[in-house]
C-alpha positions as CSV (number, residue, x, y, z in Angstrom):
1,M,0.0,0.0,0.0
2,S,2.9,2.2,0.7
3,D,3.9,1.8,-3.0
4,K,0.5,3.0,-4.1
5,F,0.6,5.9,-1.6
6,A,4.1,6.9,-2.9
7,A,2.9,6.6,-6.5
8,A,-0.1,8.8,-5.8
9,T,2.0,11.3,-4.0
10,K,4.4,11.4,-6.9
11,T,1.6,11.8,-9.4
12,I,0.2,14.7,-7.3
13,E,3.6,16.3,-6.9
14,D,4.2,16.0,-10.7
15,A,0.8,17.5,-11.4
16,V,1.4,20.4,-9.0
17,S,4.9,20.9,-10.5
18,T,3.4,20.9,-14.0
19,A,0.7,23.3,-13.0
20,K,3.2,25.5,-11.4
21,L,5.4,25.6,-14.5
22,N,2.3,26.3,-16.7
23,L,1.2,29.1,-14.3
24,E,4.7,30.6,-14.4
25,G,4.8,30.4,-18.2
26,L,1.4,32.1,-18.4
27,V,2.5,34.9,-16.0
28,K,5.7,35.4,-18.0
29,A,3.8,35.5,-21.3
30,Q,1.3,38.0,-19.9
31,Q,4.2,40.1,-18.6
32,E,5.8,40.1,-22.0
33,Q,2.5,41.1,-23.6
34,V,2.1,44.0,-21.2
35,E,5.7,45.1,-21.8
36,K,5.2,45.0,-25.6
37,A,1.9,46.9,-25.3
38,S,3.6,49.5,-23.0
39,A,6.5,49.9,-25.4
40,K,4.0,50.5,-28.3
41,I,2.0,53.0,-26.3
42,L,5.2,54.9,-25.3
43,K,6.4,54.9,-28.9
44,S,3.0,56.2,-30.1
45,Y,3.1,58.9,-27.5
46,D,6.7,59.9,-28.5
47,D,5.6,59.9,-32.2
48,L,2.6,62.1,-31.3
49,S,4.8,64.4,-29.3
50,V,7.2,64.8,-32.3
51,L,4.2,65.3,-34.6
52,T,2.7,68.0,-32.3
53,K,6.0,69.8,-32.0
54,G,6.4,69.8,-35.8
55,N,2.8,71.2,-36.1
56,V,3.6,74.0,-33.7
57,D,6.8,74.8,-35.5
58,A,4.8,74.9,-38.8
59,V,2.3,77.3,-37.3
60,V,5.0,79.6,-36.0
61,K,6.8,79.5,-39.4
62,S,3.5,80.2,-41.2
63,S,2.7,83.1,-38.8
64,T,6.2,84.6,-39.4
65,I,5.7,84.5,-43.1
66,V,2.3,86.2,-42.8
67,A,3.8,88.9,-40.5
68,K,6.7,89.6,-42.8
69,G,4.2,89.6,-45.8
70,A,1.9,92.1,-44.0
71,E,4.9,94.3,-43.3
72,E,6.0,94.2,-46.9
73,A,2.4,94.9,-48.1
74,G,2.2,97.8,-45.6
75,K,5.4,99.3,-46.9
76,Q,4.1,98.9,-50.5
77,V,0.8,100.6,-49.6
78,A,2.6,103.4,-47.8
79,A,5.0,104.0,-50.8
80,F,2.0,104.1,-53.1
81,T,0.1,106.5,-50.8
82,Q,3.2,108.8,-50.6
83,S,3.7,108.7,-54.4
84,S,-0.1,109.5,-55.0
85,L,0.1,112.3,-52.5
86,E,3.1,113.8,-54.2
87,K,1.4,113.5,-57.6
88,S,-1.7,115.2,-56.2
89,V,0.3,118.1,-54.8
90,S,2.2,118.5,-58.1
91,T,-1.1,118.4,-60.0
92,G,-2.7,120.9,-57.6
93,K,0.2,123.3,-58.2
94,A,-0.1,122.8,-62.0
95,L,-3.9,123.4,-61.8
96,L,-3.3,126.8,-60.1
97,A,-1.1,127.9,-62.9
98,V,-3.4,127.1,-65.8
99,K,-4.5,129.9,-68.1
100,T,-7.5,128.3,-69.9
101,I,-10.4,125.9,-69.2
102,Q,-9.1,123.6,-71.9
103,E,-5.7,123.4,-70.2
104,L,-7.5,122.7,-66.9
105,I,-9.6,119.9,-68.4
106,A,-6.6,118.4,-70.1
107,L,-4.5,118.5,-67.0
108,Q,-7.4,117.1,-64.9
109,N,-8.0,114.3,-67.4
110,A,-4.3,113.4,-67.5
111,Y,-4.1,113.3,-63.7
112,T,-7.3,111.2,-63.4
113,K,-6.1,108.7,-66.1
114,A,-2.6,108.4,-64.5
115,S,-4.1,108.0,-61.0
116,F,-6.5,105.3,-62.2
117,D,-3.7,103.5,-64.1
118,A,-1.4,103.7,-61.1
119,F,-4.2,102.4,-58.8
120,V,-4.9,99.5,-61.1
121,A,-1.2,98.6,-61.3
122,E,-0.7,98.9,-57.6
123,S,-3.8,96.8,-56.9
124,T,-2.5,94.1,-59.2
125,K,0.9,94.2,-57.4
126,L,-0.7,94.0,-54.0
127,Q,-3.0,91.2,-55.1
128,E,0.0,89.2,-56.5
129,L,1.9,89.8,-53.2
130,S,-1.1,88.6,-51.2
131,V,-1.4,85.4,-53.2
132,K,2.4,84.9,-52.9
133,I,2.2,85.4,-49.1
134,A,-0.8,83.1,-48.8
135,N,0.9,80.3,-50.7
136,E,4.1,80.7,-48.8
137,A,2.3,80.7,-45.4
138,L,0.2,77.7,-46.3
139,A,3.2,75.6,-47.5
140,P,4.4,74.6,-44.0
141,L,0.9,73.8,-42.8
142,S,0.1,71.8,-45.9
143,E,3.3,69.9,-45.4
144,R,2.3,69.0,-41.8
145,V,-1.2,68.0,-42.9
146,N,0.3,65.6,-45.5
147,L,2.7,64.2,-43.0
148,A,0.0,63.7,-40.4
149,V,-2.3,62.0,-42.9
150,G,0.6,59.8,-44.0
151,K,1.3,58.8,-40.4
152,L,-2.3,58.2,-39.4
153,A,-3.0,56.2,-42.6
154,K,-0.2,53.7,-41.9
155,P,-1.9,51.9,-38.9
156,V,-5.1,51.6,-40.9
157,A,-3.3,50.1,-43.9
158,A,-1.2,47.8,-41.8
Protein backbone atom coordinates (compact mmCIF):
# COMPACT_ATOMS: atom_id res chain seq x y z
CA MET A 1 0.00 0.00 0.00
CA SER A 2 2.90 2.21 0.67
CA ASP A 3 3.92 1.84 -2.97
CA LYS A 4 0.47 2.99 -4.07
CA PHE A 5 0.62 5.88 -1.63
CA ALA A 6 4.08 6.86 -2.88
CA ALA A 7 2.94 6.59 -6.50
CA ALA A 8 -0.14 8.75 -5.81
CA THR A 9 1.99 11.29 -3.97
CA LYS A 10 4.44 11.36 -6.89
CA THR A 11 1.59 11.83 -9.37
CA ILE A 12 0.16 14.69 -7.32
CA GLU A 13 3.58 16.28 -6.95
CA ASP A 14 4.16 15.95 -10.71
CA ALA A 15 0.76 17.52 -11.41
CA VAL A 16 1.43 20.38 -8.97
CA SER A 17 4.88 20.88 -10.51
CA THR A 18 3.42 20.91 -14.04
CA ALA A 19 0.65 23.30 -13.00
CA LYS A 20 3.22 25.54 -11.36
CA LEU A 21 5.36 25.58 -14.53
CA ASN A 22 2.29 26.29 -16.66
CA LEU A 23 1.23 29.12 -14.35
CA GLU A 24 4.73 30.63 -14.37
CA GLY A 25 4.79 30.41 -18.17
CA LEU A 26 1.38 32.07 -18.39
CA VAL A 27 2.45 34.87 -16.02
CA LYS A 28 5.66 35.36 -18.00
CA ALA A 29 3.75 35.47 -21.32
CA GLN A 30 1.29 38.03 -19.91
CA GLN A 31 4.17 40.09 -18.56
CA GLU A 32 5.83 40.08 -22.01
CA GLN A 33 2.55 41.15 -23.65
CA VAL A 34 2.13 44.01 -21.17
CA GLU A 35 5.72 45.13 -21.80
CA LYS A 36 5.20 45.01 -25.58
CA ALA A 37 1.94 46.94 -25.32
CA SER A 38 3.55 49.51 -23.01
CA ALA A 39 6.46 49.94 -25.43
CA LYS A 40 4.02 50.47 -28.31
CA ILE A 41 2.02 53.00 -26.30
CA LEU A 42 5.17 54.90 -25.31
CA LYS A 43 6.41 54.89 -28.91
CA SER A 44 3.02 56.16 -30.09
CA TYR A 45 3.14 58.88 -27.46
CA ASP A 46 6.67 59.85 -28.55
CA ASP A 47 5.56 59.90 -32.20
CA LEU A 48 2.58 62.06 -31.28
CA SER A 49 4.83 64.44 -29.32
CA VAL A 50 7.19 64.77 -32.30
CA LEU A 51 4.24 65.31 -34.64
CA THR A 52 2.73 67.95 -32.35
CA LYS A 53 6.04 69.79 -32.01
CA GLY A 54 6.37 69.81 -35.79
CA ASN A 55 2.83 71.19 -36.09
CA VAL A 56 3.59 74.00 -33.65
CA ASP A 57 6.80 74.79 -35.54
CA ALA A 58 4.83 74.90 -38.81
CA VAL A 59 2.26 77.30 -37.33
CA VAL A 60 5.03 79.56 -36.03
CA LYS A 61 6.78 79.50 -39.41
CA SER A 62 3.52 80.23 -41.20
CA SER A 63 2.71 83.10 -38.83
CA THR A 64 6.18 84.57 -39.35
CA ILE A 65 5.68 84.47 -43.12
CA VAL A 66 2.30 86.20 -42.77
CA ALA A 67 3.76 88.88 -40.47
CA LYS A 68 6.66 89.59 -42.84
CA GLY A 69 4.25 89.63 -45.77
CA ALA A 70 1.93 92.05 -43.99
CA GLU A 71 4.90 94.29 -43.26
CA GLU A 72 5.95 94.18 -46.91
CA ALA A 73 2.38 94.91 -48.06
CA GLY A 74 2.16 97.80 -45.59
CA LYS A 75 5.38 99.28 -46.94
CA GLN A 76 4.07 98.88 -50.48
CA VAL A 77 0.79 100.64 -49.62
CA ALA A 78 2.64 103.41 -47.77
CA ALA A 79 4.96 103.98 -50.75
CA PHE A 80 1.97 104.12 -53.12
CA THR A 81 0.15 106.53 -50.83
CA GLN A 82 3.23 108.76 -50.61
CA SER A 83 3.65 108.70 -54.39
CA SER A 84 -0.05 109.46 -54.96
CA LEU A 85 0.09 112.34 -52.50
CA GLU A 86 3.14 113.81 -54.22
CA LYS A 87 1.42 113.54 -57.61
CA SER A 88 -1.70 115.19 -56.17
CA VAL A 89 0.31 118.12 -54.78
CA SER A 90 2.18 118.48 -58.06
CA THR A 91 -1.05 118.40 -60.04
CA GLY A 92 -2.67 120.86 -57.64
CA LYS A 93 0.17 123.32 -58.20
CA ALA A 94 -0.12 122.84 -61.95
CA LEU A 95 -3.88 123.43 -61.79
CA LEU A 96 -3.31 126.75 -60.07
CA ALA A 97 -1.07 127.86 -62.93
CA VAL A 98 -3.43 127.06 -65.84
CA LYS A 99 -4.53 129.88 -68.11
CA THR A 100 -7.50 128.30 -69.93
CA ILE A 101 -10.38 125.95 -69.22
CA GLN A 102 -9.12 123.55 -71.92
CA GLU A 103 -5.74 123.42 -70.20
CA LEU A 104 -7.48 122.74 -66.87
CA ILE A 105 -9.61 119.94 -68.36
CA ALA A 106 -6.62 118.38 -70.14
CA LEU A 107 -4.52 118.50 -66.96
CA GLN A 108 -7.37 117.07 -64.86
CA ASN A 109 -8.02 114.27 -67.41
CA ALA A 110 -4.31 113.37 -67.53
CA TYR A 111 -4.13 113.32 -63.73
CA THR A 112 -7.30 111.18 -63.43
CA LYS A 113 -6.08 108.70 -66.06
CA ALA A 114 -2.61 108.45 -64.51
CA SER A 115 -4.10 108.03 -61.03
CA PHE A 116 -6.47 105.31 -62.20
CA ASP A 117 -3.70 103.47 -64.09
CA ALA A 118 -1.40 103.70 -61.06
CA PHE A 119 -4.19 102.44 -58.79
CA VAL A 120 -4.90 99.46 -61.06
CA ALA A 121 -1.18 98.64 -61.34
CA GLU A 122 -0.69 98.93 -57.58
CA SER A 123 -3.79 96.84 -56.86
CA THR A 124 -2.47 94.13 -59.17
CA LYS A 125 0.93 94.17 -57.44
CA LEU A 126 -0.73 94.03 -54.03
CA GLN A 127 -2.97 91.16 -55.12
CA GLU A 128 0.03 89.21 -56.48
CA LEU A 129 1.89 89.85 -53.23
CA SER A 130 -1.11 88.64 -51.21
CA VAL A 131 -1.36 85.43 -53.24
CA LYS A 132 2.40 84.86 -52.88
CA ILE A 133 2.24 85.39 -49.11
CA ALA A 134 -0.79 83.10 -48.77
CA ASN A 135 0.91 80.32 -50.75
CA GLU A 136 4.15 80.66 -48.77
CA ALA A 137 2.29 80.74 -45.45
CA LEU A 138 0.19 77.68 -46.30
CA ALA A 139 3.17 75.61 -47.47
CA PRO A 140 4.42 74.60 -43.98
CA LEU A 141 0.87 73.85 -42.82
CA SER A 142 0.11 71.81 -45.92
CA GLU A 143 3.33 69.86 -45.43
CA ARG A 144 2.34 69.03 -41.84
CA VAL A 145 -1.17 67.96 -42.90
CA ASN A 146 0.29 65.64 -45.54
CA LEU A 147 2.73 64.20 -42.99
CA ALA A 148 -0.02 63.68 -40.41
CA VAL A 149 -2.30 62.01 -42.93
CA GLY A 150 0.56 59.76 -43.98
CA LYS A 151 1.34 58.77 -40.39
CA LEU A 152 -2.29 58.23 -39.43
CA ALA A 153 -3.00 56.20 -42.57
CA LYS A 154 -0.20 53.70 -41.88
CA PRO A 155 -1.85 51.89 -38.92
CA VAL A 156 -5.10 51.63 -40.88
CA ALA A 157 -3.33 50.11 -43.89
CA ALA A 158 -1.19 47.76 -41.77
